[in-house]
C-alpha positions in Angstrom: -15.5 11.6 21.2 -15.3 14.7 19.0 -17.2 16.8 21.6 -14.7 15.6 24.3 -11.7 16.3 22.1 -10.6 12.7 22.1 -11.5 11.6 18.6 -8.7 10.4 16.4 -7.5 12.7 13.6 -7.7 9.8 11.2 -8.1 6.0 11.1 -6.1 3.3 9.3 -7.7 -0.2 9.3 -6.9 -3.5 7.7 -10.5 -4.6 8.2 -13.7 -2.6 8.6 -17.4 -3.2 9.2 -20.4 -1.1 8.6 -20.4 0.4 12.1 -16.8 1.6 11.9 -17.4 3.2 8.5 -20.6 4.9 9.6 -19.0 6.3 12.7 -16.1 7.7 10.7 -18.4 9.3 8.2 -20.7 10.8 10.9 -17.6 12.0 12.9 -15.9 13.3 9.7 -12.8 11.3 10.5 -10.7 10.4 7.4 -10.3 6.6 7.1 -8.0 4.5 4.9 -8.2 0.7 4.5 -5.0 -1.1 3.7 -4.4 -4.8 3.1 -1.2 -4.6 5.3 0.0 -2.0 7.7 3.6 -2.0 9.0 4.4 -1.4 12.6 4.4 2.3 13.5 6.3 3.2 16.6 5.6 6.0 19.0 7.1 9.3 17.7 7.0 8.3 14.0 5.0 10.7 11.8 2.2 9.3 9.7 0.5 11.2 6.8 -2.9 9.9 5.8 -4.7 11.0 2.7 -8.3 9.8 3.1 -9.4 11.3 -0.2 -6.9 9.4 -2.3 -6.5 6.4 0.1 -2.8 6.4 0.8 -0.6 6.5 3.9 3.1 7.6 4.3 5.2 7.1 7.4 8.6 8.3 8.5 
């Protein structure tokens, strides 16, 4: 996906498995795992800090 320019800039999951984590690491896609994630609507900005594991949205 990265070669085609269609990879996500980041990932936010409530559940993960080994395949998802491995793919994110290999593709260098920041990923955060949250217990709950509120609805994000089209047009809202989301800031994801994969290093510290937090997400903000407006």
